[in-house]
N, CA, C and O atoms as CSV, one atom per row, in Angstrom:
chain,resi,resn,atom,element,x,y,z
A,1,MET,N,N,111.239,103.787,110.767
A,1,MET,CA,C,112.054,102.411,111.518
A,1,MET,C,C,111.787,101.886,109.958
A,1,MET,O,O,110.887,102.215,109.185
A,2,ALA,N,N,113.420,100.502,109.680
A,2,ALA,CA,C,113.113,99.998,108.854
A,2,ALA,C,C,113.931,98.333,109.094
A,2,ALA,O,O,114.835,98.076,109.890
A,3,TYR,N,N,113.177,97.289,108.010
A,3,TYR,CA,C,113.962,96.764,108.524
A,3,TYR,C,C,115.185,96.194,107.255
A,3,TYR,O,O,114.882,96.762,106.205
A,4,SER,N,N,116.269,95.395,107.070
A,4,SER,CA,C,117.131,95.089,106.425
A,4,SER,C,C,116.428,93.484,105.902
A,4,SER,O,O,116.134,92.718,106.819
A,5,TYR,N,N,116.268,93.187,104.988
A,5,TYR,CA,C,116.493,91.495,104.762
A,5,TYR,C,C,118.333,91.225,103.784
A,5,TYR,O,O,118.736,90.159,103.320
A,6,ASN,N,N,118.597,91.717,103.775
A,6,ASN,CA,C,119.713,91.133,103.136
A,6,ASN,C,C,120.332,89.906,103.554
A,6,ASN,O,O,120.675,89.111,102.679
A,7,GLY,N,N,120.502,89.669,104.617
A,7,GLY,CA,C,120.733,88.822,104.944
A,7,GLY,C,C,120.040,87.539,103.849
A,7,GLY,O,O,120.692,86.653,103.296
A,8,LEU,N,N,119.113,87.680,103.788
A,8,LEU,CA,C,118.224,86.839,103.203
A,8,LEU,C,C,118.554,86.541,102.310
A,8,LEU,O,O,119.037,85.439,102.046
A,9,TRP,N,N,118.327,87.761,101.334
A,9,TRP,CA,C,119.021,88.050,99.924
A,9,TRP,C,C,120.145,86.935,99.985
A,9,TRP,O,O,119.791,85.844,99.537
A,10,LYS,N,N,121.313,87.019,100.417
A,10,LYS,CA,C,123.123,86.484,100.649
A,10,LYS,C,C,122.294,85.656,100.569
A,10,LYS,O,O,122.101,85.221,99.433
A,11,MET,N,N,121.563,85.157,101.558
A,11,MET,CA,C,121.491,82.888,102.166
A,11,MET,C,C,120.653,82.943,101.096
A,11,MET,O,O,119.824,82.387,101.817
A,12,LEU,N,N,120.086,83.078,100.089
A,12,LEU,CA,C,119.486,82.887,98.998
A,12,LEU,C,C,120.170,82.532,98.008
A,12,LEU,O,O,119.923,81.481,97.416
A,13,ILE,N,N,121.038,83.254,97.693
A,13,ILE,CA,C,122.712,83.302,96.425
A,13,ILE,C,C,123.264,81.964,97.163
A,13,ILE,O,O,123.043,80.777,96.923
A,14,ASP,N,N,123.804,82.391,97.831
A,14,ASP,CA,C,124.637,80.872,98.505
A,14,ASP,C,C,123.739,79.819,98.758
A,14,ASP,O,O,124.421,78.823,98.512
A,15,LYS,N,N,122.448,79.375,99.154
A,15,LYS,CA,C,121.709,78.388,98.646
A,15,LYS,C,C,121.573,78.287,96.937
A,15,LYS,O,O,121.044,77.298,96.429
A,16,LYS,N,N,122.035,79.262,96.217
A,16,LYS,CA,C,121.550,78.788,94.195
A,16,LYS,C,C,119.787,78.793,95.081
A,16,LYS,O,O,119.256,77.683,95.054
A,17,MET,N,N,119.090,79.733,95.677
A,17,MET,CA,C,117.903,79.795,94.971
A,17,MET,C,C,116.994,80.659,94.407
A,17,MET,O,O,117.399,81.794,94.153
A,18,MET,N,N,116.074,80.429,94.203
A,18,MET,CA,C,115.413,82.006,93.499
A,18,MET,C,C,114.320,82.146,94.706
A,18,MET,O,O,114.136,81.269,95.550
A,19,LYS,N,N,113.494,83.628,94.641
A,19,LYS,CA,C,112.888,84.380,95.936
A,19,LYS,C,C,111.625,83.192,95.733
A,19,LYS,O,O,111.223,82.551,96.704
A,20,LYS,N,N,111.024,82.981,94.247
A,20,LYS,CA,C,110.049,81.748,94.028
A,20,LYS,C,C,110.463,80.424,94.884
A,20,LYS,O,O,109.722,80.016,95.778
A,21,ASP,N,N,111.490,79.883,94.610
A,21,ASP,CA,C,112.064,78.691,95.178
A,21,ASP,C,C,111.295,78.588,96.781
A,21,ASP,O,O,110.601,77.635,97.138
A,22,LEU,N,N,111.704,80.178,97.875
A,22,LEU,CA,C,111.699,80.368,99.104
A,22,LEU,C,C,109.653,80.341,98.956
A,22,LEU,O,O,108.813,79.741,99.627
A,23,MET,N,N,109.540,81.160,97.932
A,23,MET,CA,C,107.982,81.367,98.314
A,23,MET,C,C,106.889,79.790,97.855
A,23,MET,O,O,105.690,79.561,98.013
A,24,ALA,N,N,107.919,79.056,97.309
A,24,ALA,CA,C,107.240,77.440,97.048
A,24,ALA,C,C,107.595,76.484,98.827
A,24,ALA,O,O,106.868,75.641,99.352
A,25,LEU,N,N,108.705,76.941,99.262
A,25,LEU,CA,C,109.199,76.029,100.162
A,25,LEU,C,C,107.813,76.459,101.740
A,25,LEU,O,O,107.266,75.708,102.546
A,26,THR,N,N,107.722,78.197,101.505
A,26,THR,CA,C,107.316,78.549,103.103
A,26,THR,C,C,105.580,78.838,102.639
A,26,THR,O,O,104.880,79.015,103.635
A,27,ASP,N,N,105.020,78.888,101.656
A,27,ASP,CA,C,103.710,79.718,101.553
A,27,ASP,C,C,103.797,80.775,101.888
A,27,ASP,O,O,103.057,81.346,102.690
A,28,ILE,N,N,104.763,81.232,101.298
A,28,ILE,CA,C,104.778,82.808,101.383
A,28,ILE,C,C,104.044,83.743,99.847
A,28,ILE,O,O,104.316,83.473,98.677
A,29,THR,N,N,103.264,84.650,100.242
A,29,THR,CA,C,102.406,85.156,99.247
A,29,THR,C,C,103.906,86.110,98.014
A,29,THR,O,O,105.105,86.011,98.275
A,30,SER,N,N,103.493,86.710,97.109
A,30,SER,CA,C,104.128,87.448,96.528
A,30,SER,C,C,103.941,89.107,97.024
A,30,SER,O,O,104.936,89.823,96.912
A,31,THR,N,N,103.263,89.425,97.314
A,31,THR,CA,C,102.589,90.475,98.452
A,31,THR,C,C,104.023,90.586,99.832
A,31,THR,O,O,104.778,91.491,100.186
A,32,THR,N,N,103.839,89.308,100.213
A,32,THR,CA,C,105.001,89.554,101.733
A,32,THR,C,C,106.109,89.539,100.821
A,32,THR,O,O,107.005,90.050,101.492
A,33,MET,N,N,106.646,89.228,99.556
A,33,MET,CA,C,108.008,88.798,99.174
A,33,MET,C,C,108.138,90.392,98.881
A,33,MET,O,O,109.112,91.034,99.275
A,34,ALA,N,N,107.063,90.970,98.152
A,34,ALA,CA,C,106.887,92.349,97.939
A,34,ALA,C,C,107.390,93.423,99.209
A,34,ALA,O,O,108.001,94.489,99.137
A,35,LYS,N,N,107.102,93.011,99.851
A,35,LYS,CA,C,107.031,93.727,101.206
A,35,LYS,C,C,108.358,93.672,101.586
A,35,LYS,O,O,108.956,94.740,101.707
A,36,MET,N,N,109.069,92.379,101.850
A,36,MET,CA,C,110.502,92.586,102.480
A,36,MET,C,C,111.336,92.839,101.352
A,36,MET,O,O,112.523,92.599,101.573
A,37,GLY,N,N,111.084,93.225,100.283
A,37,GLY,CA,C,111.858,93.994,98.706
A,37,GLY,C,C,112.208,95.587,98.941
A,37,GLY,O,O,112.993,96.389,98.436
A,38,LYS,N,N,111.147,95.622,100.040
A,38,LYS,CA,C,110.691,97.205,100.126
A,38,LYS,C,C,111.066,97.518,102.001
A,38,LYS,O,O,110.952,98.548,102.666
A,39,GLU,N,N,111.615,95.880,102.447
A,39,GLU,CA,C,112.724,96.609,103.553
A,39,GLU,C,C,111.292,97.075,104.508
A,39,GLU,O,O,111.441,98.098,105.175
A,40,LEU,N,N,110.195,96.506,104.578
A,40,LEU,CA,C,109.228,96.261,105.432
A,40,LEU,C,C,108.791,95.557,106.948
A,40,LEU,O,O,109.518,94.627,107.298
A,41,PRO,N,N,108.235,95.740,107.402
A,41,PRO,CA,C,107.922,94.772,108.953
A,41,PRO,C,C,107.268,93.245,107.747
A,41,PRO,O,O,106.799,93.188,106.610
A,42,VAL,N,N,107.498,92.563,108.487
A,42,VAL,CA,C,106.639,90.919,107.835
A,42,VAL,C,C,106.244,90.364,109.409
A,42,VAL,O,O,107.066,90.743,110.243
A,43,SER,N,N,105.444,89.766,109.800
A,43,SER,CA,C,104.980,88.802,110.432
A,43,SER,C,C,106.243,88.157,111.144
A,43,SER,O,O,107.212,88.409,110.429
A,44,LEU,N,N,106.622,87.447,112.232
A,44,LEU,CA,C,107.263,87.067,112.654
A,44,LEU,C,C,107.043,85.293,112.736
A,44,LEU,O,O,108.033,84.569,112.838
A,45,GLU,N,N,105.843,84.804,112.687
A,45,GLU,CA,C,105.132,83.750,111.835
A,45,GLU,C,C,105.988,83.641,110.082
A,45,GLU,O,O,106.330,82.621,109.484
A,46,ILE,N,N,106.092,84.757,109.751
A,46,ILE,CA,C,106.647,84.550,108.031
A,46,ILE,C,C,108.139,84.586,108.367
A,46,ILE,O,O,108.937,84.259,107.488
A,47,LEU,N,N,108.531,84.924,109.455
A,47,LEU,CA,C,109.971,85.034,109.341
A,47,LEU,C,C,110.697,83.442,110.034
A,47,LEU,O,O,111.745,82.865,109.744
A,48,SER,N,N,109.652,83.114,110.999
A,48,SER,CA,C,109.969,81.779,111.297
A,48,SER,C,C,109.860,80.830,110.902
A,48,SER,O,O,110.564,79.972,111.434
A,49,ARG,N,N,108.804,80.312,109.586
A,49,ARG,CA,C,108.943,79.963,108.275
A,49,ARG,C,C,109.744,79.930,107.672
A,49,ARG,O,O,110.346,78.868,107.514
A,50,VAL,N,N,110.093,80.975,107.110
A,50,VAL,CA,C,111.491,81.424,106.445
A,50,VAL,C,C,112.874,80.469,106.938
A,50,VAL,O,O,113.618,79.724,106.300
A,51,CYS,N,N,112.829,80.867,108.352
A,51,CYS,CA,C,114.086,80.351,108.900
A,51,CYS,C,C,113.969,78.380,109.365
A,51,CYS,O,O,114.896,77.605,109.601
A,52,ARG,N,N,112.799,78.179,109.349
A,52,ARG,CA,C,112.561,76.526,109.571
A,52,ARG,C,C,113.016,76.155,108.185
A,52,ARG,O,O,113.806,75.211,108.170
A,53,ALA,N,N,112.621,76.816,106.698
A,53,ALA,CA,C,112.888,76.301,105.813
A,53,ALA,C,C,114.690,76.026,105.678
A,53,ALA,O,O,115.213,74.946,105.954
A,54,LEU,N,N,115.502,77.341,105.163
A,54,LEU,CA,C,116.450,77.532,105.693
A,54,LEU,C,C,117.022,77.329,106.659
A,54,LEU,O,O,117.282,78.532,106.658
A,55,ASP,N,N,117.539,76.946,107.603
A,55,ASP,CA,C,117.745,76.057,109.021
A,55,ASP,C,C,118.622,77.268,109.081
A,55,ASP,O,O,119.824,77.244,108.812
A,56,CYS,N,N,117.779,78.597,109.544
A,56,CYS,CA,C,118.939,79.574,110.045
A,56,CYS,C,C,118.305,80.461,111.384
A,56,CYS,O,O,117.460,79.835,112.024
A,57,ASP,N,N,118.511,81.365,111.703
A,57,ASP,CA,C,118.346,82.143,113.396
A,57,ASP,C,C,117.541,83.821,112.220
A,57,ASP,O,O,118.010,84.348,111.212
A,58,ILE,N,N,116.396,84.101,112.916
A,58,ILE,CA,C,116.048,85.321,112.743
A,58,ILE,C,C,117.479,86.053,112.193
A,58,ILE,O,O,117.988,85.995,111.074
A,59,GLY,N,N,117.780,86.529,113.012
A,59,GLY,CA,C,118.746,87.211,112.566
A,59,GLY,C,C,120.025,87.434,111.481
A,59,GLY,O,O,120.735,88.382,111.146
A,60,ASP,N,N,119.909,86.087,111.151
A,60,ASP,CA,C,120.561,85.952,110.196
A,60,ASP,C,C,119.898,86.325,108.641
A,60,ASP,O,O,120.479,86.491,107.569
A,61,ILE,N,N,118.527,86.379,108.965
A,61,ILE,CA,C,117.820,86.620,107.626
A,61,ILE,C,C,116.925,88.124,107.624
A,61,ILE,O,O,116.252,88.465,106.651
A,62,VAL,N,N,117.091,89.270,109.378
A,62,VAL,CA,C,116.583,90.172,108.643
A,62,VAL,C,C,117.296,90.885,110.406
A,62,VAL,O,O,117.380,90.414,111.541
A,63,SER,N,N,117.629,92.058,109.834
A,63,SER,CA,C,118.046,92.824,110.909
A,63,SER,C,C,117.148,94.699,111.021
A,63,SER,O,O,116.641,95.300,110.074
A,64,TYR,N,N,117.235,95.148,112.394
A,64,TYR,CA,C,116.968,96.047,111.915
A,64,TYR,C,C,117.606,97.179,111.680
A,64,TYR,O,O,118.808,97.071,111.920
A,65,VAL,N,N,117.251,98.323,111.270
A,65,VAL,CA,C,117.717,99.785,110.758
A,65,VAL,C,C,116.869,100.897,111.557
A,65,VAL,O,O,115.646,100.993,111.464
A,66,PRO,N,N,117.704,101.746,112.378
A,66,PRO,CA,C,117.253,102.586,112.956
A,66,PRO,C,C,117.160,103.602,111.972
A,66,PRO,O,O,117.963,103.707,111.045
A,67,ASP,N,N,116.022,104.482,112.192
A,67,ASP,CA,C,115.847,106.054,111.521
A,67,ASP,C,C,117.163,106.827,112.067
A,67,ASP,O,O,117.737,106.823,113.156
A,68,GLU,N,N,117.364,107.412,110.987
A,68,GLU,CA,C,118.470,108.619,111.322
A,68,GLU,C,C,117.523,109.647,112.368
A,68,GLU,O,O,116.304,109.563,112.511
A,69,GLU,N,N,118.371,110.555,112.996
A,69,GLU,CA,C,117.280,110.970,113.804
A,69,GLU,C,C,117.839,112.747,113.650
A,69,GLU,O,O,118.923,113.319,113.539
A,70,ALA,N,N,115.919,113.274,113.746
A,70,ALA,CA,C,116.096,114.331,113.154
A,70,ALA,C,C,116.966,115.290,113.454
A,70,ALA,O,O,117.111,114.901,114.613
A,71,PRO,N,N,117.631,116.164,113.396
A,71,PRO,CA,C,118.570,117.712,113.720
A,71,PRO,C,C,117.455,118.029,113.866
A,71,PRO,O,O,116.425,117.766,113.246
A,72,SER,N,N,117.801,118.957,115.212
A,72,SER,CA,C,117.122,119.590,116.177
A,72,SER,C,C,117.049,120.699,116.115
A,72,SER,O,O,116.435,121.326,116.979
């Protein structure tokens, strides 16, 4: 399973923010930002901090991308 943070990256572009700006606003570590860059899961606490800072909903910044089913 994978997660897509494309909504977050697009929102940062729209708000003319850089990742380091988001990190400063939300107290997110570079390790957590790297996880999101690799489409790995992060905690709901992190997502809620981002949503609070950007005044958005979780669905605006992250989406679930199911794995393709392996052929039988």
